[in-house]
Backbone and ligand atoms as CSV (ligand in chain L), in Angstrom:
chain,resi,resn,atom,element,x,y,z
A,1,UNK,N,N,6.299,-101.827,-65.440
A,1,UNK,CA,C,5.437,-100.629,-65.439
A,1,UNK,C,C,5.035,-100.267,-66.851
A,2,UNK,N,N,3.772,-99.856,-67.000
A,2,UNK,CA,C,3.313,-99.500,-68.327
A,2,UNK,C,C,3.808,-98.105,-68.727
A,3,UNK,N,N,4.136,-98.027,-70.002
A,3,UNK,CA,C,4.492,-96.696,-70.519
A,3,UNK,C,C,3.227,-95.845,-70.465
A,4,UNK,N,N,3.379,-94.558,-70.274
A,4,UNK,CA,C,2.183,-93.743,-70.188
A,4,UNK,C,C,2.056,-92.741,-71.372
A,5,UNK,N,N,0.826,-92.432,-71.675
A,5,UNK,CA,C,0.550,-91.373,-72.674
A,5,UNK,C,C,-0.261,-90.351,-71.927
A,6,UNK,N,N,-0.143,-89.099,-72.308
A,6,UNK,CA,C,-0.925,-88.041,-71.685
A,6,UNK,C,C,-1.975,-87.485,-72.603
A,7,UNK,N,N,-3.137,-87.247,-72.051
A,7,UNK,CA,C,-4.249,-86.757,-72.906
A,7,UNK,C,C,-5.044,-85.745,-72.108
A,8,UNK,N,N,-5.511,-84.733,-72.793
A,8,UNK,CA,C,-6.421,-83.767,-72.180
A,8,UNK,C,C,-7.798,-84.392,-71.950
A,9,UNK,N,N,-8.427,-84.047,-70.902
A,9,UNK,CA,C,-9.746,-84.633,-70.563
A,9,UNK,C,C,-10.760,-84.390,-71.683
A,10,UNK,N,N,-10.640,-83.197,-72.297
A,10,UNK,CA,C,-11.504,-82.800,-73.407
A,10,UNK,C,C,-11.532,-83.852,-74.549
A,11,UNK,N,N,-10.329,-84.404,-74.817
A,11,UNK,CA,C,-10.236,-85.375,-75.914
A,11,UNK,C,C,-11.031,-86.610,-75.544
A,12,UNK,N,N,-10.971,-87.040,-74.297
A,12,UNK,CA,C,-11.735,-88.132,-73.818
A,12,UNK,C,C,-13.233,-87.982,-74.131
A,13,UNK,N,N,-13.697,-86.778,-73.780
A,13,UNK,CA,C,-15.097,-86.432,-74.045
A,13,UNK,C,C,-15.436,-86.510,-75.533
A,14,UNK,N,N,-14.539,-85.965,-76.340
A,14,UNK,CA,C,-14.771,-85.946,-77.789
A,14,UNK,C,C,-14.901,-87.401,-78.374
A,15,UNK,N,N,-13.989,-88.236,-77.915
A,15,UNK,CA,C,-13.960,-89.596,-78.414
A,15,UNK,C,C,-15.222,-90.379,-78.035
A,16,UNK,N,N,-15.599,-90.212,-76.762
A,16,UNK,CA,C,-16.785,-90.930,-76.294
A,16,UNK,C,C,-18.033,-90.473,-77.038
A,17,UNK,N,N,-18.101,-89.170,-77.253
A,17,UNK,CA,C,-19.245,-88.637,-77.981
A,17,UNK,C,C,-19.305,-89.153,-79.388
A,18,UNK,N,N,-18.123,-89.168,-80.052
A,18,UNK,CA,C,-18.070,-89.629,-81.451
A,18,UNK,C,C,-18.503,-91.115,-81.463
A,19,UNK,N,N,-18.015,-91.917,-80.576
A,19,UNK,CA,C,-18.309,-93.355,-80.594
A,19,UNK,C,C,-19.761,-93.618,-80.236
A,20,UNK,N,N,-20.317,-92.846,-79.349
A,20,UNK,CA,C,-21.694,-93.066,-78.902
A,20,UNK,C,C,-22.739,-92.541,-79.918
A,21,UNK,N,N,-22.294,-91.700,-80.764
A,21,UNK,CA,C,-23.172,-91.138,-81.803
A,21,UNK,C,C,-23.570,-92.260,-82.756
A,22,UNK,N,N,-22.685,-93.215,-82.985
A,22,UNK,CA,C,-22.968,-94.316,-83.895
A,22,UNK,C,C,-22.421,-95.619,-83.269
A,23,UNK,N,N,-23.126,-96.021,-82.170
A,23,UNK,CA,C,-22.615,-97.133,-81.354
A,23,UNK,C,C,-22.585,-98.493,-82.063
A,24,UNK,N,N,-23.300,-98.601,-83.196
A,24,UNK,CA,C,-23.382,-99.919,-83.823
A,24,UNK,C,C,-22.294,-100.132,-84.901
A,25,UNK,N,N,-21.522,-99.088,-85.148
A,25,UNK,CA,C,-20.445,-99.226,-86.106
A,25,UNK,C,C,-19.210,-98.511,-85.615
A,26,UNK,N,N,-18.077,-98.732,-86.282
A,26,UNK,CA,C,-16.827,-98.181,-85.831
A,26,UNK,C,C,-16.695,-96.734,-86.291
A,27,UNK,N,N,-16.173,-95.897,-85.416
A,27,UNK,CA,C,-15.822,-94.527,-85.830
A,27,UNK,C,C,-14.330,-94.416,-85.754
A,28,UNK,N,N,-13.800,-93.387,-86.364
A,28,UNK,CA,C,-12.319,-93.279,-86.368
A,28,UNK,C,C,-11.880,-91.814,-86.557
A,29,UNK,N,N,-10.629,-91.601,-86.343
A,29,UNK,CA,C,-10.084,-90.257,-86.512
A,29,UNK,C,C,-8.596,-90.226,-86.040
A,30,UNK,N,N,-8.065,-89.025,-86.010
A,30,UNK,CA,C,-6.672,-88.945,-85.570
A,30,UNK,C,C,-6.512,-88.158,-84.282
A,31,UNK,N,N,-5.386,-88.389,-83.639
A,31,UNK,CA,C,-5.113,-87.706,-82.344
A,31,UNK,C,C,-3.876,-86.802,-82.569
A,32,UNK,N,N,-3.994,-85.573,-82.060
A,32,UNK,CA,C,-2.916,-84.620,-82.256
A,32,UNK,C,C,-2.673,-83.792,-80.978
A,33,UNK,N,N,-1.471,-83.214,-80.953
A,33,UNK,CA,C,-1.160,-82.416,-79.782
A,33,UNK,C,C,0.225,-81.850,-79.889
A,34,UNK,N,N,0.809,-81.563,-78.721
A,34,UNK,CA,C,2.115,-80.972,-78.664
A,34,UNK,C,C,2.951,-81.597,-77.603
A,35,UNK,N,N,4.220,-81.821,-77.844
A,35,UNK,CA,C,5.140,-82.442,-76.866
A,35,UNK,C,C,4.603,-83.729,-76.282
A,36,UNK,N,N,4.015,-84.554,-77.153
A,36,UNK,CA,C,3.504,-85.828,-76.743
A,36,UNK,C,C,2.177,-85.775,-75.993
A,37,UNK,N,N,1.678,-84.639,-75.639
A,37,UNK,CA,C,0.435,-84.485,-74.982
A,37,UNK,C,C,-0.736,-84.391,-76.007
A,38,UNK,N,N,-1.683,-85.298,-75.937
A,38,UNK,CA,C,-2.807,-85.286,-76.884
A,38,UNK,C,C,-3.753,-84.208,-76.473
A,39,UNK,N,N,-3.958,-83.230,-77.321
A,39,UNK,CA,C,-4.822,-82.089,-76.973
A,39,UNK,C,C,-6.042,-82.024,-77.824
A,40,UNK,N,N,-6.050,-82.709,-78.973
A,40,UNK,CA,C,-7.201,-82.642,-79.874
A,40,UNK,C,C,-7.428,-83.879,-80.691
A,41,UNK,N,N,-8.700,-84.180,-80.935
A,41,UNK,CA,C,-9.063,-85.318,-81.798
A,41,UNK,C,C,-9.691,-84.721,-83.053
A,42,UNK,N,N,-9.403,-85.306,-84.191
A,42,UNK,CA,C,-9.994,-84.914,-85.456
A,42,UNK,C,C,-10.734,-86.103,-86.003
A,43,UNK,N,N,-12.098,-86.040,-86.009
A,43,UNK,CA,C,-12.853,-87.151,-86.523
A,43,UNK,C,C,-12.628,-87.318,-88.050
A,44,UNK,N,N,-12.653,-88.579,-88.479
A,44,UNK,CA,C,-12.498,-88.818,-89.906
A,44,UNK,C,C,-13.657,-89.736,-90.322
A,45,UNK,N,N,-13.902,-89.763,-91.639
A,45,UNK,CA,C,-14.943,-90.619,-92.168
A,45,UNK,C,C,-14.428,-92.056,-92.179
A,46,UNK,N,N,-15.260,-92.991,-91.743
A,46,UNK,CA,C,-14.897,-94.434,-91.862
A,46,UNK,C,C,-15.311,-94.917,-93.253
A,47,UNK,N,N,-14.299,-95.153,-94.114
A,47,UNK,CA,C,-14.617,-95.583,-95.485
A,47,UNK,C,C,-14.468,-97.076,-95.709
A,48,UNK,N,N,-14.355,-97.866,-94.631
A,48,UNK,CA,C,-14.195,-99.288,-94.737
A,48,UNK,C,C,-15.430,-99.861,-95.424
A,49,UNK,N,N,-15.281,-100.945,-96.182
A,49,UNK,CA,C,-16.427,-101.550,-96.876
A,49,UNK,C,C,-17.435,-102.070,-95.859
A,50,UNK,N,N,-16.948,-102.514,-94.760
A,50,UNK,CA,C,-17.877,-103.040,-93.703
A,50,UNK,C,C,-17.596,-102.198,-92.390
A,51,UNK,N,N,-18.182,-101.024,-92.259
A,51,UNK,CA,C,-17.848,-100.190,-91.092
A,51,UNK,C,C,-18.385,-100.706,-89.771
A,52,UNK,N,N,-19.139,-101.819,-89.844
A,52,UNK,CA,C,-19.590,-102.420,-88.590
A,52,UNK,C,C,-18.493,-103.266,-87.967
A,53,UNK,N,N,-17.544,-103.690,-88.791
A,53,UNK,CA,C,-16.500,-104.529,-88.272
A,53,UNK,C,C,-15.098,-104.013,-88.479
A,54,UNK,N,N,-14.946,-102.921,-89.297
A,54,UNK,CA,C,-13.613,-102.384,-89.570
A,54,UNK,C,C,-13.632,-100.843,-89.647
A,55,UNK,N,N,-12.422,-100.341,-89.646
A,55,UNK,CA,C,-12.369,-98.906,-89.924
A,55,UNK,C,C,-11.203,-98.631,-90.912
A,56,UNK,N,N,-11.390,-97.578,-91.671
A,56,UNK,CA,C,-10.333,-97.216,-92.651
A,56,UNK,C,C,-10.472,-95.729,-92.888
A,57,UNK,N,N,-9.388,-95.004,-92.846
A,57,UNK,CA,C,-9.449,-93.585,-93.158
A,57,UNK,C,C,-8.902,-93.448,-94.597
A,58,UNK,N,N,-9.613,-92.759,-95.459
A,58,UNK,CA,C,-9.154,-92.588,-96.818
A,58,UNK,C,C,-7.798,-91.860,-96.872
A,59,UNK,N,N,-6.896,-92.298,-97.714
A,59,UNK,CA,C,-5.581,-91.613,-97.815
A,59,UNK,C,C,-5.729,-90.117,-98.085
A,60,UNK,N,N,-6.734,-89.760,-98.911
A,60,UNK,CA,C,-6.919,-88.354,-99.192
A,60,UNK,C,C,-7.299,-87.602,-97.923
A,61,UNK,N,N,-8.100,-88.196,-97.076
A,61,UNK,CA,C,-8.469,-87.478,-95.824
A,61,UNK,C,C,-7.258,-87.401,-94.891
A,62,UNK,N,N,-6.426,-88.427,-94.834
A,62,UNK,CA,C,-5.171,-88.343,-94.041
A,62,UNK,C,C,-4.337,-87.137,-94.504
A,63,UNK,N,N,-4.219,-86.992,-95.826
A,63,UNK,CA,C,-3.438,-85.847,-96.319
A,63,UNK,C,C,-4.042,-84.560,-95.896
A,64,UNK,N,N,-5.368,-84.462,-95.995
A,64,UNK,CA,C,-6.084,-83.247,-95.620
A,64,UNK,C,C,-5.895,-82.920,-94.129
A,65,UNK,N,N,-5.978,-83.968,-93.311
A,65,UNK,CA,C,-5.846,-83.770,-91.829
A,65,UNK,C,C,-4.397,-83.381,-91.486
A,66,UNK,N,N,-3.395,-83.955,-92.192
A,66,UNK,CA,C,-1.990,-83.629,-91.936
A,66,UNK,C,C,-1.771,-82.103,-92.255
A,67,UNK,N,N,-2.418,-81.621,-93.306
A,67,UNK,CA,C,-2.331,-80.198,-93.640
A,67,UNK,C,C,-2.934,-79.353,-92.548
A,68,UNK,N,N,-4.063,-79.809,-92.008
A,68,UNK,CA,C,-4.751,-79.102,-90.932
A,68,UNK,C,C,-3.828,-79.034,-89.693
A,69,UNK,N,N,-3.187,-80.126,-89.411
A,69,UNK,CA,C,-2.249,-80.155,-88.249
A,69,UNK,C,C,-1.075,-79.174,-88.423
A,70,UNK,N,N,-0.536,-79.173,-89.637
A,70,UNK,CA,C,0.609,-78.291,-89.913
A,70,UNK,C,C,0.160,-76.826,-89.704
A,71,UNK,N,N,-1.020,-76.538,-90.159
A,71,UNK,CA,C,-1.534,-75.157,-90.036
A,71,UNK,C,C,-1.631,-74.780,-88.539
A,72,UNK,N,N,-2.070,-75.725,-87.772
A,72,UNK,CA,C,-2.284,-75.421,-86.326
A,72,UNK,C,C,-1.039,-75.733,-85.492
A,73,UNK,N,N,0.053,-76.071,-86.103
A,73,UNK,CA,C,1.301,-76.415,-85.457
A,73,UNK,C,C,1.080,-77.569,-84.427
A,74,UNK,N,N,0.400,-78.573,-84.823
A,74,UNK,CA,C,0.146,-79.728,-83.948
A,74,UNK,C,C,0.889,-80.950,-84.534
A,75,UNK,N,N,1.306,-81.821,-83.646
A,75,UNK,CA,C,1.954,-83.038,-84.055
A,75,UNK,C,C,0.866,-84.141,-84.261
A,76,UNK,N,N,1.100,-85.024,-85.214
A,76,UNK,CA,C,0.291,-86.221,-85.363
A,76,UNK,C,C,0.757,-87.220,-84.366
A,77,UNK,N,N,-0.112,-87.556,-83.403
A,77,UNK,CA,C,0.293,-88.473,-82.296
A,77,UNK,C,C,-0.332,-89.851,-82.397
A,78,UNK,N,N,-1.441,-89.976,-83.032
A,78,UNK,CA,C,-2.003,-91.285,-83.051
A,78,UNK,C,C,-3.317,-91.375,-83.786
A,79,UNK,N,N,-3.928,-92.563,-83.759
A,79,UNK,CA,C,-5.182,-92.890,-84.461
A,79,UNK,C,C,-6.144,-93.374,-83.394
A,80,UNK,N,N,-7.425,-93.037,-83.560
A,80,UNK,CA,C,-8.437,-93.665,-82.669
A,80,UNK,C,C,-9.500,-94.309,-83.499
A,81,UNK,N,N,-10.085,-95.358,-82.940
A,81,UNK,CA,C,-11.277,-95.928,-83.551
A,81,UNK,C,C,-12.140,-96.580,-82.423
A,82,UNK,N,N,-13.355,-96.880,-82.745
A,82,UNK,CA,C,-14.220,-97.475,-81.691
A,82,UNK,C,C,-14.543,-98.898,-82.124
A,83,UNK,N,N,-14.929,-99.638,-81.146
A,83,UNK,CA,C,-15.453,-100.974,-81.380
A,83,UNK,C,C,-16.940,-100.857,-81.110
A,84,UNK,N,N,-17.800,-101.485,-81.971
A,84,UNK,CA,C,-19.219,-101.303,-81.759
A,84,UNK,C,C,-19.703,-101.943,-80.421
A,85,UNK,N,N,-20.833,-101.561,-80.002
A,85,UNK,CA,C,-21.284,-101.928,-78.649
A,85,UNK,C,C,-21.632,-103.401,-78.468
A,86,UNK,N,N,-21.688,-104.170,-79.592
A,86,UNK,CA,C,-21.926,-105.596,-79.390
A,86,UNK,C,C,-20.601,-106.387,-79.146
A,87,UNK,N,N,-19.482,-105.704,-79.259
A,87,UNK,CA,C,-18.193,-106.313,-78.962
A,87,UNK,C,C,-17.890,-106.023,-77.483
A,88,UNK,N,N,-17.461,-106.983,-76.716
A,88,UNK,CA,C,-17.275,-106.644,-75.307
A,88,UNK,C,C,-15.901,-106.110,-74.939
A,89,UNK,N,N,-14.992,-106.013,-75.875
A,89,UNK,CA,C,-13.706,-105.484,-75.521
A,89,UNK,C,C,-13.304,-104.362,-76.397
A,90,UNK,N,N,-12.482,-103.433,-75.833
A,90,UNK,CA,C,-11.850,-102.447,-76.690
A,90,UNK,C,C,-10.345,-102.684,-76.695
A,91,UNK,N,N,-10.018,-103.936,-77.098
A,91,UNK,CA,C,-8.581,-104.314,-77.306
A,91,UNK,C,C,-8.410,-104.443,-78.833
A,92,UNK,N,N,-7.156,-104.316,-79.257
A,92,UNK,CA,C,-6.914,-104.436,-80.715
A,92,UNK,C,C,-7.316,-105.853,-81.195
A,93,UNK,N,N,-8.038,-105.877,-82.288
A,93,UNK,CA,C,-8.368,-107.171,-82.893
A,93,UNK,C,C,-7.155,-107.650,-83.721
A,94,UNK,N,N,-7.113,-108.915,-84.087
A,94,UNK,CA,C,-6.026,-109.383,-84.941
A,94,UNK,C,C,-5.895,-108.512,-86.181
A,95,UNK,N,N,-7.001,-108.081,-86.690
A,95,UNK,CA,C,-6.953,-107.198,-87.905
A,95,UNK,C,C,-6.369,-105.847,-87.555
A,96,UNK,N,N,-6.765,-105.275,-86.429
A,96,UNK,CA,C,-6.191,-103.987,-86.012
A,96,UNK,C,C,-4.638,-104.084,-85.922
A,97,UNK,N,N,-4.165,-105.203,-85.428
A,97,UNK,CA,C,-2.737,-105.422,-85.263
A,97,UNK,C,C,-2.070,-105.561,-86.623
A,98,UNK,N,N,-2.714,-106.406,-87.475
A,98,UNK,CA,C,-2.115,-106.648,-88.819
A,98,UNK,C,C,-2.084,-105.368,-89.625
A,99,UNK,N,N,-3.071,-104.529,-89.490
A,99,UNK,CA,C,-3.139,-103.345,-90.338
A,99,UNK,C,C,-2.509,-102.080,-89.771
A,100,UNK,N,N,-2.020,-102.172,-88.500
A,100,UNK,CA,C,-1.426,-100.974,-87.878
A,100,UNK,C,C,-0.174,-100.616,-88.617
A,101,UNK,N,N,-0.091,-99.389,-89.161
A,101,UNK,CA,C,1.103,-99.037,-89.956
A,101,UNK,C,C,1.957,-97.964,-89.311
A,102,UNK,N,N,1.547,-97.479,-88.127
A,102,UNK,CA,C,2.337,-96.426,-87.479
A,102,UNK,C,C,2.951,-97.002,-86.166
A,103,UNK,N,N,4.089,-97.530,-86.272
A,103,UNK,CA,C,4.660,-98.214,-85.045
A,103,UNK,C,C,5.051,-97.187,-83.973
A,104,UNK,N,N,5.231,-95.927,-84.373
A,104,UNK,CA,C,5.625,-94.913,-83.380
A,104,UNK,C,C,4.428,-94.187,-82.789
A,105,UNK,N,N,3.230,-94.491,-83.346
A,105,UNK,CA,C,2.063,-93.726,-82.864
A,105,UNK,C,C,1.238,-94.480,-81.808
A,106,UNK,N,N,0.322,-93.736,-81.253
A,106,UNK,CA,C,-0.535,-94.303,-80.224
A,106,UNK,C,C,-1.900,-94.681,-80.863
A,107,UNK,N,N,-2.404,-95.805,-80.457
A,107,UNK,CA,C,-3.728,-96.240,-80.936
A,107,UNK,C,C,-4.693,-96.221,-79.729
A,108,UNK,N,N,-5.733,-95.402,-79.847
A,108,UNK,CA,C,-6.760,-95.373,-78.816
A,108,UNK,C,C,-7.945,-96.216,-79.365
A,109,UNK,N,N,-8.489,-97.038,-78.532
A,109,UNK,CA,C,-9.689,-97.809,-78.924
A,109,UNK,C,C,-10.790,-97.480,-77.876
A,110,UNK,N,N,-11.890,-97.100,-78.416
A,110,UNK,CA,C,-13.054,-96.617,-77.635
A,110,UNK,C,C,-14.194,-97.589,-77.668
A,111,UNK,N,N,-14.878,-97.720,-76.569
A,111,UNK,CA,C,-16.141,-98.448,-76.641
A,111,UNK,C,C,-17.322,-97.535,-76.299
A,112,UNK,N,N,-18.391,-97.637,-77.019
A,112,UNK,CA,C,-19.563,-96.741,-76.754
A,112,UNK,C,C,-20.382,-97.301,-75.581
A,113,UNK,N,N,-20.039,-98.484,-75.035
A,113,UNK,CA,C,-20.811,-99.077,-73.937
A,113,UNK,C,C,-20.899,-98.107,-72.733
A,114,UNK,N,N,-22.113,-97.846,-72.264
A,114,UNK,CA,C,-22.261,-96.797,-71.270
A,114,UNK,C,C,-21.553,-97.048,-69.954
A,115,UNK,N,N,-21.456,-98.277,-69.516
A,115,UNK,CA,C,-20.869,-98.502,-68.189
A,115,UNK,C,C,-19.513,-99.181,-68.228
A,116,UNK,N,N,-18.792,-99.025,-69.327
A,116,UNK,CA,C,-17.462,-99.641,-69.445
A,116,UNK,C,C,-16.517,-99.062,-68.385
A,117,UNK,N,N,-15.711,-99.938,-67.757
A,117,UNK,CA,C,-14.772,-99.470,-66.744
A,117,UNK,C,C,-13.635,-98.761,-67.367
A,118,UNK,N,N,-13.205,-99.179,-68.560
A,118,UNK,CA,C,-12.154,-98.497,-69.275
A,118,UNK,C,C,-12.673,-98.193,-70.679
A,119,UNK,N,N,-13.465,-97.085,-70.832
A,119,UNK,CA,C,-14.067,-96.791,-72.125
A,119,UNK,C,C,-13.053,-96.460,-73.184
A,120,UNK,N,N,-11.851,-96.039,-72.802
A,120,UNK,CA,C,-10.839,-95.746,-73.741
A,120,UNK,C,C,-9.552,-96.439,-73.275
A,121,UNK,N,N,-8.940,-97.205,-74.200
A,121,UNK,CA,C,-7.660,-97.832,-73.857
A,121,UNK,C,C,-6.636,-97.478,-74.932
A,122,UNK,N,N,-5.427,-97.404,-74.519
A,122,UNK,CA,C,-4.344,-97.003,-75.426
A,122,UNK,C,C,-3.352,-98.096,-75.674
A,123,UNK,N,N,-2.887,-98.206,-76.916
A,123,UNK,CA,C,-1.948,-99.263,-77.228
A,123,UNK,C,C,-0.836,-98.717,-78.181
A,124,UNK,N,N,0.310,-99.397,-78.080
A,124,UNK,CA,C,1.351,-99.212,-79.025
A,124,UNK,C,C,1.383,-100.488,-79.802
A,125,UNK,N,N,1.340,-100.422,-81.128
A,125,UNK,CA,C,1.304,-101.663,-81.900
A,125,UNK,C,C,2.512,-101.666,-82.857
A,126,UNK,N,N,3.377,-102.634,-82.662
A,126,UNK,CA,C,4.527,-102.800,-83.566
A,126,UNK,C,C,4.993,-104.223,-83.670
A,127,UNK,N,N,5.545,-104.580,-84.754
A,127,UNK,CA,C,6.056,-105.923,-85.023
A,127,UNK,C,C,4.995,-106.983,-84.732
A,128,UNK,N,N,3.717,-106.666,-85.066
A,128,UNK,CA,C,2.691,-107.661,-84.894
A,128,UNK,C,C,2.266,-107.880,-83.446
A,129,UNK,N,N,2.638,-106.937,-82.579
A,129,UNK,CA,C,2.244,-107.098,-81.161
A,129,UNK,C,C,1.696,-105.795,-80.623
A,130,UNK,N,N,0.650,-105.904,-79.754
A,130,UNK,CA,C,0.096,-104.709,-79.117
A,130,UNK,C,C,0.501,-104.665,-77.676
A,131,UNK,N,N,0.937,-103.497,-77.216
A,131,UNK,CA,C,1.260,-103.312,-75.814
A,131,UNK,C,C,0.391,-102.229,-75.254
A,132,UNK,N,N,-0.246,-102.503,-74.144
A,132,UNK,CA,C,-1.158,-101.481,-73.597
A,132,UNK,C,C,-0.371,-100.391,-72.852
A,133,UNK,N,N,-0.825,-99.183,-73.065
A,133,UNK,CA,C,-0.215,-97.989,-72.391
A,133,UNK,C,C,-1.152,-97.438,-71.354
A,134,UNK,N,N,-0.631,-96.846,-70.366
A,134,UNK,CA,C,-1.442,-96.171,-69.356
A,134,UNK,C,C,-1.842,-94.828,-69.875
A,135,UNK,N,N,-3.093,-94.377,-69.665
A,135,UNK,CA,C,-3.462,-93.038,-70.089
A,135,UNK,C,C,-3.481,-92.118,-68.876
A,136,UNK,N,N,-2.741,-91.041,-68.889
A,136,UNK,CA,C,-2.786,-90.072,-67.826
A,136,UNK,C,C,-3.676,-88.921,-68.371
A,137,UNK,N,N,-4.832,-88.708,-67.715
A,137,UNK,CA,C,-5.735,-87.694,-68.183
A,137,UNK,C,C,-5.467,-86.429,-67.443
A,138,UNK,N,N,-5.188,-85.372,-68.188
A,138,UNK,CA,C,-4.853,-84.050,-67.602
A,138,UNK,C,C,-6.032,-83.126,-67.843
A,139,UNK,N,N,-6.242,-82.154,-66.958
A,139,UNK,CA,C,-7.363,-81.229,-67.122
A,139,UNK,C,C,-7.313,-80.461,-68.425
L,1,ZN,ZN,ZN,-10.520,-102.396,-83.835
């Protein structure tokens, strides 16, 4: 059985909107919430040298976002990014796996493709391996 993560429906909408606003490049941000339930997404700037193929959040922005979470009493639960619409999967790329540095966090990968059957997929990435998680969407 897949381990499950819980997310508010609103977050789903936020991520799809963010990814579809710039479907030809990767978007990114962080996921936050309470008691393991993802209640909010915070978009971040993609500062990767090649944002069409990679994503990177500047360390300074991570620090700023962590301060924001503390202020709102939210937990840092994960990271999200999108794969551009010319890629047919929203699975972690070898690079996503190699660069994943939060083994306890959840990674959401979004596709901006309009008719994708699973527009958002969740993964746990640790020890160089990605494991897919089931997403339970709550109202
Ligand atoms: Zn990726």
